[in-house]
ZALUMMAR-149696 format. One record per residue (C-alpha): residue in one letter; chain; x, y, z. Coordinates in Angstrom, 3 decimals. Layout:
BEGIN
code:unit:east:north:up
A:A:X:Y:Z .
...
***
This chain:
BEGIN
code:unit:east:north:up
X:A:36.059:-6.506:40.429 .
X:A:39.152:-6.508:38.213 .
X:A:37.828:-9.670:36.555 .
X:A:34.535:-8.036:35.517 .
X:A:35.941:-4.831:34.042 .
X:A:37.348:-6.398:30.844 .
X:A:34.035:-8.207:30.236 .
X:A:32.057:-4.980:30.691 .
X:A:34.378:-3.092:28.331 .
X:A:34.167:-5.875:25.700 .
X:A:30.376:-5.989:25.986 .
X:A:30.110:-2.228:25.628 .
X:A:32.455:-2.275:22.628 .
X:A:30.367:-5.026:21.017 .
X:A:27.191:-2.971:21.385 .
X:A:28.870:0.114:19.923 .
X:A:30.136:-1.885:16.935 .
X:A:26.707:-3.414:16.390 .
X:A:25.103:0.034:16.464 .
X:A:27.641:1.396:13.976 .
X:A:27.022:-1.563:11.650 .
X:A:23.293:-0.842:11.783 .
X:A:23.994:2.708:10.620 .
X:A:25.791:1.435:7.506 .
X:A:23.179:0.936:4.778 .
X:A:23.209:-2.523:3.177 .
X:A:24.262:-2.828:-0.431 .
X:A:20.937:-3.598:-2.091 .
X:A:20.668:-3.203:-5.872 .
X:A:17.616:-1.660:-7.501 .
X:A:15.479:-3.525:-10.006 .
X:A:13.615:-2.358:-13.085 .
X:A:10.049:-3.581:-13.498 .
X:A:8.041:-2.787:-16.615 .
X:A:4.943:-0.913:-15.467 .
X:A:3.882:1.243:-18.412 .
X:A:0.837:-0.912:-19.087 .
X:A:-0.557:-0.490:-15.551 .
X:A:-0.137:3.265:-15.281 .
X:A:-3.320:5.305:-15.645 .
X:A:-2.212:8.111:-17.967 .
X:A:-5.656:9.735:-18.043 .
X:A:-6.031:9.373:-21.794 .
X:A:-8.864:6.831:-21.735 .
X:A:-11.864:7.765:-23.813 .
X:A:-15.538:6.908:-23.598 .
X:A:-14.911:3.898:-25.850 .
X:A:-12.656:2.396:-23.204 .
X:A:-15.581:1.883:-20.852 .
X:A:-17.116:-1.586:-20.981 .
X:A:-19.985:-2.690:-18.787 .
X:A:-20.628:-6.263:-17.812 .
X:A:-23.977:-7.744:-16.785 .
X:A:-24.981:-6.587:-13.319 .
X:A:-27.087:-9.603:-12.393 .
X:A:-26.352:-13.289:-12.268 .
X:A:-23.050:-15.077:-12.602 .
X:A:-21.101:-14.260:-15.744 .
X:A:-20.503:-17.185:-18.053 .
X:A:-16.958:-18.532:-18.051 .
X:A:-15.052:-17.950:-21.279 .
X:A:-11.531:-18.594:-22.502 .
X:A:-10.484:-15.108:-21.334 .
X:A:-10.522:-13.392:-17.954 .
X:A:-11.683:-9.820:-18.505 .
X:A:-10.683:-7.199:-15.974 .
X:A:-12.409:-3.912:-15.147 .
X:A:-12.121:-1.137:-12.603 .
X:A:-14.980:-1.841:-10.174 .
X:A:-15.562:1.879:-9.609 .
X:A:-16.050:2.720:-13.288 .
X:A:-16.084:-0.571:-15.210 .
X:A:-13.186:0.869:-17.182 .
X:A:-11.533:-1.893:-19.186 .
X:A:-8.134:-2.893:-17.782 .
X:A:-7.129:-5.905:-19.814 .
X:A:-7.840:-9.569:-20.375 .
X:A:-5.889:-12.748:-19.734 .
X:A:-6.090:-16.357:-20.814 .
X:A:-8.177:-18.742:-18.747 .
X:A:-5.613:-21.535:-18.653 .
X:A:-6.562:-25.100:-19.431 .
X:A:-5.582:-28.075:-17.324 .
X:A:-2.660:-28.957:-19.594 .
X:A:-1.360:-25.386:-19.543 .
X:A:-1.468:-25.321:-15.743 .
X:A:0.509:-28.555:-15.589 .
X:A:3.141:-27.014:-17.859 .
X:A:3.535:-24.087:-15.455 .
X:A:3.873:-26.461:-12.500 .
X:A:6.421:-28.602:-14.386 .
X:A:8.519:-25.499:-15.152 .
X:A:8.382:-24.430:-11.508 .
X:A:9.317:-27.936:-10.374 .
X:A:12.392:-27.963:-12.594 .
X:A:13.512:-24.542:-11.309 .
X:A:12.836:-25.543:-7.701 .
X:A:15.409:-28.329:-7.796 .
X:A:18.070:-25.670:-8.330 .
X:A:16.583:-23.150:-5.900 .
X:A:16.408:-25.768:-3.129 .
X:A:20.228:-25.655:-3.033 .
X:A:20.336:-21.849:-2.646 .
X:A:21.782:-20.312:0.504 .
X:A:19.881:-18.313:3.070 .
X:A:22.202:-15.423:2.251 .
X:A:20.899:-15.479:-1.328 .
X:A:17.296:-15.723:-0.154 .
X:A:17.729:-12.803:2.258 .
X:A:19.204:-10.645:-0.500 .
X:A:16.141:-11.423:-2.612 .
X:A:13.939:-10.173:0.239 .
X:A:15.966:-6.969:0.628 .
X:A:15.753:-6.197:-3.074 .
X:A:12.011:-6.808:-2.998 .
X:A:11.559:-4.657:0.112 .
X:A:13.524:-1.815:-1.450 .
X:A:11.323:-1.859:-4.549 .
X:A:8.112:-1.910:-2.499 .
X:A:9.168:1.057:-0.375 .
X:A:10.237:3.066:-3.415 .
X:A:7.085:2.239:-5.426 .
X:A:4.324:2.367:-2.840 .
X:A:2.102:4.636:-4.906 .
X:A:2.330:2.418:-7.995 .
X:A:1.510:-0.751:-6.029 .
X:A:-1.385:0.876:-4.161 .
X:A:-2.804:2.515:-7.254 .
X:A:-2.738:-0.811:-9.105 .
X:A:-4.557:-2.480:-6.217 .
X:A:-7.029:0.385:-6.014 .
X:A:-7.877:0.286:-9.686 .
X:A:-8.343:-3.480:-9.681 .
X:A:-10.371:-3.844:-6.466 .
X:A:-11.968:-0.463:-5.785 .
X:A:-10.266:0.168:-2.435 .
X:A:-8.869:3.525:-1.394 .
X:A:-5.164:4.304:-1.492 .
X:A:-4.985:4.516:2.306 .
X:A:-6.565:1.092:2.730 .
X:A:-4.253:-0.313:0.075 .
X:A:-1.282:1.033:2.004 .
X:A:-2.488:-0.426:5.300 .
X:A:-3.437:-3.829:3.954 .
X:A:-1.059:-4.313:1.048 .
X:A:2.163:-2.435:1.803 .
X:A:2.531:-2.519:5.578 .
X:A:1.580:-6.171:6.038 .
X:A:3.903:-7.286:3.237 .
X:A:6.822:-5.187:4.512 .
X:A:6.249:-6.619:7.982 .
X:A:6.354:-10.170:6.622 .
X:A:9.574:-9.497:4.733 .
X:A:11.319:-7.954:7.742 .
X:A:10.238:-10.878:9.948 .
X:A:11.610:-13.387:7.428 .
X:A:14.860:-11.413:7.249 .
X:A:15.203:-11.405:11.026 .
X:A:14.004:-14.889:11.935 .
X:A:13.259:-16.977:8.866 .
X:A:16.564:-18.833:8.745 .
X:A:16.462:-19.615:12.459 .
X:A:13.147:-21.453:12.162 .
X:A:14.196:-23.451:9.092 .
X:A:17.467:-24.716:10.527 .
X:A:17.534:-28.218:12.066 .
X:A:15.973:-28.160:15.516 .
X:A:17.451:-30.488:18.103 .
X:A:15.076:-32.295:20.449 .
X:A:15.353:-34.455:23.542 .
X:A:16.044:-38.122:22.808 .
X:A:14.343:-39.341:25.967 .
X:A:15.594:-41.906:28.458 .
X:A:15.593:-45.030:26.318 .
X:A:17.474:-43.278:23.498 .
X:A:19.793:-41.086:25.564 .
X:A:22.726:-42.387:23.522 .
X:A:21.093:-40.950:20.394 .
X:A:20.949:-37.435:18.958 .
X:A:17.489:-36.357:17.725 .
X:A:16.584:-33.488:15.452 .
X:A:13.915:-32.176:13.118 .
X:A:14.897:-31.084:9.638 .
X:A:12.872:-28.818:7.363 .
X:A:13.139:-29.549:3.656 .
X:A:11.222:-27.826:0.844 .
X:A:8.120:-29.684:-0.315 .
X:A:8.621:-28.908:-4.006 .
X:A:6.000:-26.715:-5.670 .
X:A:3.485:-24.864:-3.495 .
X:A:0.191:-23.981:-5.139 .
X:A:-1.887:-21.062:-3.893 .
X:A:-5.377:-19.980:-4.886 .
X:A:-5.976:-16.537:-3.443 .
X:A:-8.870:-14.129:-3.094 .
X:A:-9.300:-10.691:-4.652 .
X:A:-9.565:-8.531:-1.521 .
X:A:-5.823:-7.804:-1.123 .
X:A:-4.267:-8.762:-4.456 .
X:A:-0.702:-7.694:-3.612 .
X:A:-0.427:-9.136:-0.123 .
X:A:-2.479:-12.252:-0.893 .
X:A:-0.024:-13.136:-3.664 .
X:A:3.146:-12.327:-1.753 .
X:A:2.076:-13.863:1.550 .
X:A:2.236:-17.523:0.415 .
X:A:4.823:-16.771:-2.255 .
X:A:7.402:-15.369:0.163 .
X:A:7.067:-18.261:2.607 .
X:A:7.344:-20.764:-0.238 .
X:A:10.382:-19.143:-1.842 .
X:A:12.261:-18.545:1.413 .
X:A:11.802:-22.193:2.417 .
X:A:13.255:-23.343:-0.911 .
X:A:10.110:-24.112:-2.886 .
X:A:8.766:-23.122:-6.255 .
X:A:5.308:-21.544:-6.276 .
X:A:2.370:-21.213:-8.643 .
X:A:-0.389:-18.795:-7.633 .
X:A:-3.802:-18.698:-9.230 .
X:A:-5.191:-15.200:-8.776 .
X:A:-8.879:-14.433:-8.542 .
X:A:-10.704:-13.721:-11.781 .
X:A:-11.809:-10.499:-10.018 .
X:A:-8.215:-9.265:-9.568 .
X:A:-6.118:-10.833:-12.333 .
X:A:-4.905:-7.566:-13.845 .
X:A:-2.970:-6.471:-10.767 .
X:A:-1.731:-9.982:-10.014 .
X:A:-0.102:-10.304:-13.420 .
X:A:1.805:-7.094:-12.731 .
X:A:2.809:-7.924:-9.174 .
X:A:4.475:-11.195:-10.170 .
X:A:6.869:-9.208:-12.373 .
X:A:8.234:-7.526:-9.252 .
X:A:8.975:-10.865:-7.599 .
X:A:10.496:-12.307:-10.771 .
X:A:12.755:-9.283:-11.192 .
X:A:13.966:-9.537:-7.586 .
X:A:14.675:-13.246:-8.014 .
X:A:16.564:-12.627:-11.254 .
X:A:18.713:-10.047:-9.452 .
X:A:20.044:-12.763:-7.104 .
X:A:20.590:-15.327:-9.837 .
X:A:17.567:-17.486:-9.093 .
X:A:16.467:-19.874:-11.842 .
X:A:13.779:-18.724:-14.248 .
X:A:10.239:-20.038:-13.836 .
X:A:10.524:-20.412:-10.053 .
X:A:7.361:-18.375:-9.513 .
X:A:4.248:-18.204:-11.657 .
X:A:0.941:-16.374:-11.552 .
X:A:-1.802:-18.075:-13.534 .
X:A:-5.274:-16.866:-14.458 .
X:A:-8.547:-18.592:-15.091 .
X:A:-11.702:-19.989:-13.536 .
X:A:-12.663:-23.213:-11.752 .
X:A:-10.958:-25.557:-14.232 .
X:A:-7.674:-23.705:-13.758 .
X:A:-7.857:-24.001:-9.980 .
X:A:-8.755:-27.701:-10.094 .
X:A:-5.782:-28.411:-12.344 .
X:A:-3.461:-26.582:-9.954 .
X:A:-4.672:-28.588:-6.956 .
X:A:-4.046:-31.866:-8.791 .
X:A:-0.504:-30.886:-9.841 .
X:A:1.289:-29.355:-6.824 .
X:A:2.786:-30.692:-3.589 .
X:A:0.705:-28.491:-1.270 .
X:A:-2.214:-26.146:-1.752 .
X:A:-2.972:-22.924:0.120 .
X:A:-6.450:-21.564:-0.452 .
X:A:-7.944:-18.227:0.578 .
X:A:-11.625:-17.908:-0.236 .
X:A:-15.111:-19.143:0.579 .
X:A:-16.075:-22.267:2.560 .
X:A:-17.939:-23.697:-0.426 .
X:A:-14.914:-23.579:-2.695 .
X:A:-12.717:-24.701:0.203 .
X:A:-14.674:-27.956:0.413 .
X:A:-14.150:-28.542:-3.299 .
X:A:-10.421:-27.906:-2.845 .
X:A:-10.312:-30.559:-0.111 .
X:A:-12.102:-33.098:-2.282 .
X:A:-9.657:-32.501:-5.139 .
X:A:-6.636:-32.613:-2.799 .
X:A:-7.797:-35.960:-1.402 .
X:A:-7.090:-37.551:-4.790 .
X:A:-3.366:-36.871:-4.484 .
X:A:-3.280:-36.648:-0.650 .
X:A:-1.422:-33.357:-0.582 .
X:A:-1.474:-31.103:2.506 .
X:A:-4.003:-28.269:2.477 .
X:A:-4.212:-24.929:4.263 .
X:A:-7.629:-23.291:4.110 .
X:A:-8.323:-19.687:5.144 .
X:A:-12.043:-19.367:4.576 .
X:A:-14.892:-17.117:5.642 .
X:A:-15.129:-15.067:8.793 .
X:A:-17.854:-13.601:10.960 .
X:A:-15.694:-12.007:13.621 .
X:A:-17.233:-10.962:16.909 .
X:A:-16.442:-7.471:18.227 .
X:A:-17.249:-7.374:21.968 .
X:A:-17.480:-4.074:23.856 .
X:A:-17.720:-4.167:27.661 .
X:A:-19.202:-1.365:29.730 .
X:A:-15.871:-0.120:31.147 .
X:A:-14.338:1.124:27.873 .
X:A:-13.515:4.526:26.411 .
X:A:-16.529:4.571:24.082 .
X:A:-15.366:7.210:21.526 .
X:A:-12.010:5.445:21.190 .
X:A:-13.548:2.007:20.658 .
X:A:-16.181:3.394:18.275 .
X:A:-13.444:4.735:16.007 .
X:A:-11.719:1.318:15.965 .
X:A:-15.061:-0.388:15.291 .
X:A:-15.738:1.865:12.315 .
X:A:-12.322:1.113:10.878 .
X:A:-12.822:-2.603:11.468 .
X:A:-16.050:-2.839:9.520 .
X:A:-15.457:-0.257:6.806 .
X:A:-11.854:-0.886:5.846 .
X:A:-11.564:-1.158:2.081 .
X:A:-15.316:-1.084:1.553 .
X:A:-15.722:-4.428:3.259 .
X:A:-12.648:-5.927:1.583 .
X:A:-10.958:-6.451:4.907 .
X:A:-9.286:-9.595:6.158 .
X:A:-10.820:-11.069:9.321 .
X:A:-13.533:-8.424:9.187 .
X:A:-15.669:-7.479:12.175 .
X:A:-19.207:-8.505:11.229 .
X:A:-21.009:-8.998:14.561 .
X:A:-20.955:-6.314:17.244 .
X:A:-21.932:-7.168:20.814 .
X:A:-22.092:-4.150:23.124 .
X:A:-22.882:-4.137:26.845 .
X:A:-26.315:-2.622:27.468 .
X:A:-24.848:0.022:29.840 .
X:A:-22.907:1.679:26.981 .
X:A:-25.071:0.498:24.100 .
X:A:-26.788:3.817:23.418 .
X:A:-23.618:5.900:23.634 .
X:A:-21.685:3.441:21.445 .
X:A:-24.404:3.459:18.780 .
X:A:-24.521:7.254:18.838 .
X:A:-20.746:7.455:18.356 .
X:A:-20.547:4.999:15.457 .
X:A:-23.560:6.604:13.745 .
X:A:-21.762:9.938:13.917 .
X:A:-18.645:8.386:12.360 .
X:A:-20.492:6.421:9.692 .
X:A:-22.551:9.407:8.586 .
X:A:-19.300:11.263:7.979 .
X:A:-17.982:8.459:5.756 .
X:A:-18.181:9.221:2.045 .
X:A:-18.236:6.610:-0.715 .
X:A:-16.778:7.505:-4.068 .
X:A:-14.168:6.855:-6.765 .
X:A:-11.172:5.573:-4.786 .
X:A:-8.442:7.286:-6.789 .
X:A:-10.020:10.710:-6.207 .
X:A:-8.240:10.701:-2.868 .
X:A:-10.991:12.353:-0.805 .
X:A:-13.247:9.355:-0.191 .
X:A:-13.199:7.020:2.789 .
X:A:-14.514:4.074:0.785 .
X:A:-14.438:2.962:-2.825 .
X:A:-16.250:0.422:-4.935 .
X:A:-17.005:-3.201:-4.135 .
X:A:-14.999:-5.530:-6.320 .
X:A:-17.396:-8.358:-7.159 .
X:A:-20.274:-7.728:-9.572 .
X:A:-23.640:-8.219:-7.913 .
X:A:-22.250:-8.170:-4.375 .
X:A:-23.928:-4.867:-3.513 .
X:A:-27.274:-6.474:-4.293 .
X:A:-26.478:-9.379:-1.965 .
X:A:-25.570:-6.954:0.830 .
X:A:-28.840:-5.123:0.373 .
X:A:-30.726:-8.435:0.563 .
X:A:-29.065:-9.165:3.918 .
X:A:-30.089:-5.732:5.187 .
X:A:-33.650:-6.217:3.906 .
X:A:-33.937:-9.595:5.618 .
X:A:-32.821:-8.066:8.920 .
X:A:-35.252:-5.140:8.614 .
X:A:-38.101:-7.509:7.780 .
X:A:-37.353:-9.396:10.994 .
X:A:-37.348:-6.297:13.207 .
X:A:-33.948:-4.638:12.785 .
X:A:-33.688:-0.887:12.333 .
X:A:-31.280:1.109:10.175 .
X:A:-29.977:3.970:12.325 .
X:A:-27.206:5.327:10.138 .
X:A:-25.801:5.242:6.627 .
X:A:-22.863:6.854:4.909 .
X:A:-23.210:9.196:1.980 .
X:A:-22.206:8.985:-1.667 .
X:A:-19.776:11.373:-3.232 .
X:A:-19.687:12.392:-6.881 .
X:A:-19.974:9.018:-8.590 .
X:A:-20.559:10.569:-11.997 .
X:A:-23.149:9.870:-14.641 .
X:A:-21.558:6.570:-15.587 .
X:A:-21.637:5.159:-12.043 .
X:A:-22.391:1.454:-11.723 .
X:A:-24.143:-0.375:-8.898 .
X:A:-20.942:-1.587:-7.222 .
X:A:-21.033:0.996:-4.449 .
X:A:-22.705:0.262:-1.128 .
X:A:-23.142:2.807:1.670 .
X:A:-21.830:1.846:5.117 .
X:A:-24.870:0.839:7.150 .
X:A:-25.557:0.506:10.902 .
X:A:-28.391:-1.669:12.195 .
X:A:-29.731:-2.139:15.730 .
X:A:-32.309:-4.505:17.241 .
X:A:-30.642:-7.404:15.465 .
X:A:-30.652:-11.025:16.611 .
X:A:-29.333:-14.377:15.479 .
X:A:-32.436:-15.303:13.496 .
X:A:-31.313:-12.824:10.851 .
X:A:-29.090:-13.909:7.965 .
X:A:-26.952:-10.846:8.588 .
X:A:-25.812:-12.339:11.902 .
X:A:-25.120:-15.797:10.482 .
X:A:-23.851:-15.442:6.906 .
X:A:-20.566:-13.835:5.950 .
X:A:-21.406:-10.400:4.549 .
X:A:-17.959:-9.220:3.461 .
X:A:-19.314:-5.713:3.245 .
X:A:-19.572:-2.413:5.159 .
X:A:-22.489:-3.368:7.427 .
X:A:-22.426:-2.995:11.213 .
X:A:-25.133:-4.973:13.085 .
X:A:-25.075:-4.116:16.824 .
X:A:-26.599:-6.333:19.516 .
X:A:-26.869:-5.869:23.314 .
X:A:-25.559:-8.182:26.009 .
X:A:-25.874:-8.104:29.784 .
X:A:-23.073:-10.359:31.078 .
X:A:-19.736:-11.722:29.966 .
X:A:-21.232:-15.202:29.813 .
X:A:-23.941:-13.991:27.432 .
X:A:-21.399:-12.251:25.199 .
X:A:-19.301:-15.423:25.009 .
X:A:-22.365:-17.530:24.161 .
X:A:-23.457:-15.119:21.408 .
X:A:-19.968:-14.855:19.920 .
X:A:-19.589:-18.642:19.764 .
X:A:-22.992:-19.062:18.119 .
X:A:-21.577:-19.139:14.601 .
X:A:-20.375:-21.668:12.064 .
X:A:-17.305:-19.460:11.613 .
X:A:-14.297:-19.059:13.866 .
X:A:-11.650:-16.854:12.322 .
X:A:-11.039:-13.960:14.695 .
X:A:-12.430:-11.791:17.479 .
X:A:-11.807:-8.494:19.219 .
X:A:-12.589:-7.897:22.916 .
X:A:-12.569:-4.455:24.557 .
X:A:-12.569:-3.810:28.290 .
X:A:-10.984:-1.349:30.692 .
X:A:-9.818:-4.427:32.616 .
X:A:-7.298:-6.179:30.398 .
X:A:-7.470:-9.366:32.438 .
X:A:-11.232:-9.488:31.904 .
X:A:-10.808:-8.998:28.151 .
X:A:-8.238:-11.816:28.038 .
X:A:-10.571:-14.116:29.960 .
X:A:-13.429:-13.479:27.520 .
X:A:-11.201:-13.913:24.470 .
X:A:-9.802:-17.200:25.811 .
X:A:-13.302:-18.704:25.750 .
X:A:-14.101:-17.717:22.168 .
X:A:-13.746:-20.517:19.622 .
X:A:-11.605:-18.840:16.997 .
X:A:-8.035:-18.817:15.722 .
X:A:-7.156:-15.138:16.149 .
X:A:-7.884:-12.862:19.109 .
X:A:-7.121:-9.169:19.627 .
X:A:-7.340:-7.623:23.102 .
X:A:-8.445:-3.978:23.148 .
X:A:-7.682:-3.709:19.450 .
X:A:-8.905:-5.034:16.123 .
X:A:-6.977:-7.158:13.579 .
X:A:-3.617:-6.138:15.058 .
X:A:-2.581:-9.807:14.904 .
X:A:-1.991:-9.562:11.183 .
X:A:0.652:-6.908:11.701 .
X:A:2.536:-9.348:13.951 .
X:A:3.926:-11.637:11.275 .
X:A:5.560:-13.885:13.866 .
X:A:2.040:-15.089:14.716 .
X:A:0.183:-17.819:12.829 .
X:A:-3.027:-16.803:11.087 .
X:A:-6.070:-18.987:10.468 .
X:A:-9.376:-20.140:11.876 .
X:A:-11.508:-23.068:12.989 .
X:A:-14.890:-24.489:11.981 .
X:A:-16.064:-23.105:8.609 .
X:A:-13.244:-20.570:8.706 .
X:A:-10.850:-23.333:7.741 .
X:A:-7.774:-24.958:9.237 .
X:A:-4.023:-24.831:9.004 .
X:A:-2.029:-21.668:9.463 .
X:A:-0.026:-19.288:7.359 .
X:A:2.311:-16.565:8.613 .
X:A:4.589:-17.055:11.582 .
X:A:6.760:-20.075:12.311 .
X:A:3.834:-22.396:11.713 .
X:A:3.102:-20.986:8.274 .
X:A:6.752:-21.039:7.236 .
X:A:7.276:-24.620:8.333 .
X:A:3.990:-25.633:6.717 .
X:A:5.797:-25.142:3.396 .
X:A:8.290:-27.812:4.417 .
X:A:8.660:-31.546:4.602 .
X:A:9.166:-31.997:8.351 .
X:A:11.620:-34.856:8.775 .
X:A:12.610:-36.526:12.067 .
X:A:16.222:-37.721:12.201 .
X:A:17.865:-39.903:14.868 .
X:A:21.557:-40.850:14.872 .
X:A:24.133:-42.210:17.301 .
X:A:25.430:-39.480:19.566 .
X:A:28.947:-40.932:19.966 .
X:A:29.349:-42.877:16.731 .
X:A:31.282:-45.126:16.201 .
X:A:32.236:-45.638:19.835 .
X:A:28.758:-46.336:21.160 .
X:A:26.263:-48.122:18.908 .
X:A:22.806:-49.530:19.414 .
X:A:23.153:-53.069:20.744 .
X:A:20.192:-55.391:21.305 .
X:A:20.380:-56.872:24.830 .
X:A:20.970:-60.639:24.963 .
X:A:17.611:-61.573:26.576 .
X:A:15.646:-60.174:23.619 .
X:A:17.966:-61.275:20.841 .
X:A:16.529:-63.986:18.569 .
X:A:15.743:-66.581:19.629 .
X:A:14.432:-64.777:22.722 .
X:A:15.312:-66.113:26.164 .
X:A:12.775:-67.529:28.612 .
X:A:13.172:-64.501:30.870 .
X:A:12.860:-61.988:28.009 .
X:A:9.575:-60.504:29.239 .
X:A:10.903:-60.255:32.802 .
X:A:13.831:-58.341:31.367 .
X:A:11.476:-55.972:29.503 .
X:A:9.377:-55.356:32.627 .
X:A:12.484:-54.461:34.597 .
X:A:13.798:-52.247:31.790 .
X:A:10.526:-50.266:31.615 .
X:A:10.405:-49.721:35.373 .
X:A:14.078:-48.775:35.489 .
X:A:13.611:-46.133:32.830 .
X:A:10.182:-44.755:33.689 .
X:A:9.341:-45.593:37.288 .
X:A:8.120:-42.655:39.365 .
X:A:10.102:-43.553:42.506 .
X:A:13.871:-43.236:42.216 .
X:A:14.486:-45.894:44.889 .
X:A:12.229:-48.406:43.111 .
X:A:14.031:-47.673:39.863 .
X:A:17.406:-48.355:41.508 .
X:A:16.067:-51.588:43.045 .
X:A:14.784:-52.791:39.671 .
X:A:18.036:-51.759:38.019 .
X:A:19.848:-54.260:40.257 .
X:A:17.439:-56.973:39.101 .
X:A:17.972:-55.907:35.481 .
X:A:21.724:-56.231:35.824 .
X:A:21.241:-59.598:37.510 .
X:A:19.200:-60.886:34.533 .
X:A:21.874:-59.697:32.127 .
X:A:24.662:-61.318:34.141 .
X:A:22.743:-64.604:34.398 .
X:A:22.249:-64.655:30.649 .
X:A:25.913:-63.927:30.070 .
X:A:26.931:-66.701:32.476 .
X:A:24.617:-69.169:30.763 .
X:A:26.070:-68.224:27.390 .
X:A:29.668:-68.711:28.628 .
X:A:28.887:-72.113:30.155 .
X:A:27.215:-73.214:26.934 .
X:A:30.321:-72.269:24.988 .
X:A:32.614:-74.213:27.394 .
X:A:30.514:-77.364:27.057 .
***
């Protein structure tokens, strides 16, 4: 007992010291980021409102023009970069990366702390910028932009270095005298082409992984959210400057298809978040230079509700899943399968919730949903609803509009619930990316699994059951990359987990260990364990010129190393030693003669 007391006291003292250290705030400097040009001072006049064509695809010009989706208020315009200009940005990042690759993890962690401090202290500014550029509400901006990014930063601070350090592996039986490891080196310049739905997080998500793993990064932002992206990069650049990072390590570029194609052809890896159609074009371009690609494409997530659930509770989660940010959600629930025993009560609950949802100007603060970012998308959503109704579906509930004002544009779409849907309808097959909830009955778990897997997409799913084991069993049979049990989209708040899909939802993963290491050159290294005392020596029978019994030697060596029966392995080992001794004897006799 006397032996254990000192250890217990030391352990207790260690815990106390660790707790006290946690109470001491870290020394993290503040940064200044110019933001006057993104603040809405309320002085805009009627002349500041510019409307763009509501139908058809706008012609590409040499400028990217940005508007508030809710009002079409002019925000600013940016150059649509040419191929040569993109290559200049990549070249600048490549030069800076060579210096940054030698930075310490201590320096990289300090960069993350400075960035985190700024985000926490400027939440309203970041959310308001996102809201103005994409039409989402402030609450949804906080949930999807701030919390997810803060979670990623804290995970990198806690575990990032551990997963980028050399990882030692088993050398196996044949190479037991060797030491084996995997090293993770930066690739160079990571290119990212990101979507408009979460402009802050979509920029920082690949950027943080790239920077922390020692890379430079060039991000092409969507032409639908360039205004906010060009502000957000200032925050990252200021945080990097505060830790002495080289200039030009990170870039945000703007433009259209030509800009994206030039980026793909110039970088060492491309990360793309967007549609399957564009994803295929990215792959074709990347095949020319054979760079690695991560694609996070469309989703048509299944939301399965079994009969043994708390219906009001699940209905509230379902409403959040489909309506978040006016359909601008990541891994959105777009197909709802509800057990026939609770179908009527579930529909009644979600109709009640949806009818209470109000659509209006997002910055007003009293609306549950804002505007839809992309011009013409509301018309596409209505076409999907019309197709479903024409084929027998029924609209049972819609949200209401708030005070949109006299100058309202057609980029608002009311949340809509449909029943009597089936898989012949486009709404159940095509990605909607909007606030539409189609609800379909099922009778058995097997039927729900079959319906959920009947899709070209495979991003995520959510399964609800009062029996958690049953929910896990259903989720395990769904062909998708992300699964939530008795919750929706909670995976994305666990930044230790990889994120990505299968089928037309893409491949590769970002976030988590997998996403971090995907920004690295993964190098296998083998060296002598006890150098220089024990070195690799080729056995005499297989030295050139090979001996007559060389194959017999190899047979015995394989069985000695890998035989299943220990006694057979020992027996063959004797024969192996005999072959070696015979060869040595023959060699000695030859030398004497």
